[in-house]
N, C-alpha and C positions, 0 to 999 in steps of 0.2 A: 504493500500500500504506500509506504513512504517513498519507495523508488518511483512509483507511477507519478506521485506528486512532484518528486524531484525532477523527473524527466520533463514534466510539463513546465516547471519553473526554468529549467535549463534552456528549453526551446524558446519559450516566450521571452525570457530576458535576453538571450543571445541575439535574437532577431532585432531587438531594440538597440543593444549595445553595438552591434556590428555596423550600424549606420555611421557612427563616429569615425572609426579607423578607415572606412572606405569612402568617406564623404568626398575626399579629393577625386577618387576614381569616378564616383557618380557625377560629380560636377564636370569632369572632363568628357565623360561619355555622352552626357545629355546637354552639355553647354550651359550649365547653371552657374550664375555669378556667385561668388563667395557670400555676399550679403543675403542671398536668398536660400542658401543651402540649409541653414538652420530651420527653415520652415518645414522641411521634411520631418524633423523632430516634432515641431509644433502641431502639424496636422494629425499625427499619430496620437499625441498627448491629449489634444482637445477632444477627439472622438472617444478616446478611452475614458475621459472624465464623464462625458455624457452617458455612455453606456454603462459605466460603473454605477452611476446614480439610478439608472433604469433597472438594472438587474439585481441590485441589492435587495429591494423589497421582494422581488420575485424569488430570490434564493431563500429568503426567510419563509416563504410560503411553500415552495415546491421542493426545497432541499438543495444542499450544495452540490450533490453528485450530478444531478441533471444539468445544472448550470455549467459545471466543469466539463461535462461531455459536449454540450452544445458549443461552449467557448473553444475547446480544443479543436473540434471539427471545423469550426468557422475560421480559426486562425490558420489551420493547415491549408484551407482553400484560398485564403487571402495571400498566403506566402507563395502559393503556386502562381497566382496572378502576377507576381513580380516578374515572372519570366517573359511577359508580353508588354511590360511598361517600356515605352520608347520615347517619352518626352517628360519634361518637368511636371506638366499638368497631370499626365497619366500616372506617374510615380507618386505624386502628391495624393491623388485619389486612392491609389492602392494602399498607401501607408495609412490613410484615413480608415479604410475598410479593415485593415489589420488592427488599428486602434480600437475599433468597435468590438472586435473579437477579444482584444486584450482587456477591455472593460469588464467582460464576463469572468475573466480569470483572476485578475489582480486581487480584488477583494475576496473572491471566493476561496482562493487557496489558503489565505491566512484565517478566514472565518472557519474553514473546514478543520484546520488544526485546532482552533479554539473550541469547536464542537466535540472533536474526537478525544482530545487529551485534557486531563485536569490541569488547572492553572500552574501547579508546581512542576509540571512536565512540559509545558508549552515552550519554554526557552530552549530546551534540548531538541524538541521536535521541530520548532521553527528554524533552529540552527542548521539541522540536517537538510530540511526541505529547501531552505534558502541558500544552502551551499551550492545548489544547482546554478545560481548566478555566478559563483566563483569558478565552478567547473566550466561554465560557458567561456569565461575568460581564458582558462587554461587550454581548453581543447577547441571549443566552438569558434571563438573569435580569431585565434591564429589560423585555423584551417579555412575559415570563411574569408579572411583577409587574403590569404594566398590564392584561394580560388578566384577572388575578385581581380587579383593582379594577373593571373594566368589566363582566365577565360572570360572575364567580365563580371561586373558587380552582381548581376542577376543570379549567378550560381551560388552565391552565399545564402541568399534567401531560399532558393530551392532546396539546399541542403537541410535547412531548418524546417522546411515543410515536411520532409521525410521523418525527422525526429518527432515532430508534433503529431503526425499520423500514428506513430508508434505509441506516443503518450495517450492518445485518444483510445486506442485499443486496450492499453493496460488499465486505464481508469475504468473503462467499461467492464473489464474482467475482474479486477482485484480491489477496487475502491468501493466500500459499502457506504450507504447513507447512515450517518451517525444517529443513534437513538436519542435525539434531543427534541424538546418541545418546539413546534413550529408555530408561526403566526396563523391563528385559526380564523382570522377575519378575511372576508373577500378582498381580492386585489382591486384597488381603484387608485386613480391619480390623487384623489382627495385624501385618502387614507395614507398613501405614501408620503405626501407632503406633510401631513400631520405627524407622522412618525419622525421624519427628518427634523421637523420643527421642534418636537419634543426633545430629541437628542441635542439640538443646538441651544436649548435652554440650560444645558449643563456646561459650566465654565471649563471643566476638564476636557470635554469633547471639543469645544471650540479651540482650546489651546492645542490639543493633539492634532487637530486638522490643520491649523496654521503651522504647527511644527513640521508636519508632513510637507506642506507647501514650501516652506523655507528649505527643508532638506533637499528636495528634488530641484528647486530653483538653483541652489548652489551647485548641485551635481551638473545640471545643464550648463551653467556658466563655465565650470572648470574643465569638464571632460570633453564636451563636443568639439571644441576647436583646439584641444591639446595636440592631437595628431597633425593638424594643419600647421600649427606653430612649430612643432618639431621638424616637420619636413622643410618648412621655409627657412628656419634659423639654423638647423643642424645639417640639413641636406640628407636626412635619413630616408631609407627606402620603405616600401610597404611591408617587407619582411621584418624590418626592424620594429615597425609599429606593432606587427603581430607578436613579436617576442616581448614587447613591453606589456601587452595585455596578458600574455602568458605568465610573466613574472608576477604581475598584479593579481592574477587569478590564484596563483599558488599561495600568496600571502593571505588572500581572502578565505580560501578554502581551509587553510590551517587555523585561521582565527575564528571563523563563523560558528562552528559547533562549540568551540571552547568558550566563546563569548556568551552563547546561549545558555550553556550549562552553568557558567560562572554567575550569570544574572539570576538563575534560579536560586543560587546560594546567597549572594550578597545584595541582591536588588538590581532593578533595571536602571534606575536613574544615575547611579555613579558611573556606570559604563557609558551611558549616552552622553553625559556632560563631559567626561574625559575625552571622548571621541570628538565632540564639537570643538573643544578647546584646541586639541591637537590639529584638527583640520584648519581651524582659523589661523593658526600660525604657519602651517605648511603651505597653504594655497598661495598667499602672496609672495612667499619665498621662492616659488618655483622659477620665475623668470630670472632671478638673480643667481641661483645656485646651479641650475641645470645648464651646464656648458658642454656636456657630452652625454652619450647614451648611458654610460655606466651610472652617472648621477641620476639620470632620468629613471632608470630601473629602481634605484633605491627610493627615490621620492614617490614614485607611483605605487610601489609595494607598500610603503608606509601609509599612503593615502587609503589604499584598499583595506589595510588593517583597521584604520580608523572607521571606515565605512561599515565593516563587519561588526565592529564593537557596538554600533548604535542600531543597526537594522533590526536584528531579531529581538533584542531587548525592548525596543520601542514598540514593535508589533505585538509582543507578548504583553506589554504593559497596557496597550490599547484594547486587547481582547477582553480585559476585565472591566472595562468601562460600561459594558452593556451585557445583558443576559443573552442566552442562545437565540431566543426568538427575535432579538434586535441586533445581533452581531453582524448579520449580513449588511444591513443598511449602515451600521457604524463603519465597517471596514470599507464599504463602497464609497461612503462620504469622504473618508480620509484619503482613499486612493484617488478619487476624482479630484479632490483639491490638490493632492500631491502631484498628479499628472498635469494639472493646470499650471503648477509651479514649474515643472520641467518644460512645458510648452512655452510659457513666458520666457523661461531661461534660454531656450533655444533661439527664440526671436531676438531677445536682448543680446545674447552672446554674439550673433552675427553682426549686429549693428555696432556693438562695442569693439569687437575685434577689428572690423574694417576701419572704424573711425579713430580709435585710440590705442589699439594694440592689445595683446593678450594680457598684459599687466592689469588693465582695467577689468577684464573678466575675473581674474583671481581676487582682486580687492573686493569687488561686489560680492563674490562668492563667500569670502571670509566674513564680511559684514552680515550676510544673511544667516550663516551658520552660527555666528555669535548670538543673534536674536533667537535662534532656535534653542540654544542652550539656556538662555534666560527664561524662555517660555516653559521648558520642561522643568527647570528648577522651581519656578514660581507657581505654576498652575497644575502640573500633573501629579496626582497622588500615587503613592506606592501601595496598592491595595493588598490586604492580606486575604480577603475573600472577594468573590465576585459580587457586584452590586445588584440590587433589585431593578426591575424594569422601570423606566421613567413612565409617568402617567401619560397616556395618549388619549386624546379626545375621540369619542366614537364618531365614525363617519357614516 
């Protein structure tokens, strides 16, 4: 069961991350100016946000398993469509379709772990499932980058279509629907809005959602144009960029499960805040200290360690902010706002990079991650037990 979820996360996250290292190849193949390339990230993120909000209440009603199956199948189909994209507009559209499928998966995966595992085991389980992101960096991103260099950017997405099809089969075969209470009320737009409104009356939920936005906004600013900056300033090749993500993935995969297990023992907030402080110092230092690829390897590996230290602890902390029958809409709300952050980050990153250089990207990223640390420290509780459901008006 964990492997099926892991493969789904591996495939879904890799097809997102791969856009950054092959962005120069996409721009060359389709004639896309640098300032517009970030919109390929933005179109995906915006559609993911919309569909995460739509499918959150649906998953609370019909169960996570069905949402995960539909999302995986839709993502596989969307990735296959990348093989026929031959212009900026067509690729932008296909990325938006993939984002819609991603909206079904992003909140659903974390909510499923919250349904299936008790709170004291969620850090461990989230750490293993989310290590699929790191393995994507170790295996998927380097292989996809090399395929893009050798045969064209479309082959990277086609590779992940195959792994997503396999994940769809494994979820159908091995992932059960957890025995948790579902939302018993009829589905309606009015009731969904009422449920979201009830959650947003909780200061901790608002703080968690904004923290998610700032986290992904900073990632978008820092990572999307890092390969472009390295190619332009150090003259590195696509293979070197692939090796950079390989090294970062190793650091992430070694840290993720350990961070999740450690957060089960010492608490989520200390790891999250330590990670934010570390990234806030590391990001603006990048343009000053990275003078060759060896330094780049070390800096990127350290950045991935910091990312792993906050990801699964933050997700585990958030799953306790709502009961099982509201967990889907909570995680969908957080994911939607987080993806809005990376969408805005992608658009801002392109403008900042072309107008002021990569240093401006890193400074803005550091400021946003500092604000995230303050929000977590000030407004997010460290619960010992799961909280009761917020009151929701009958529709």
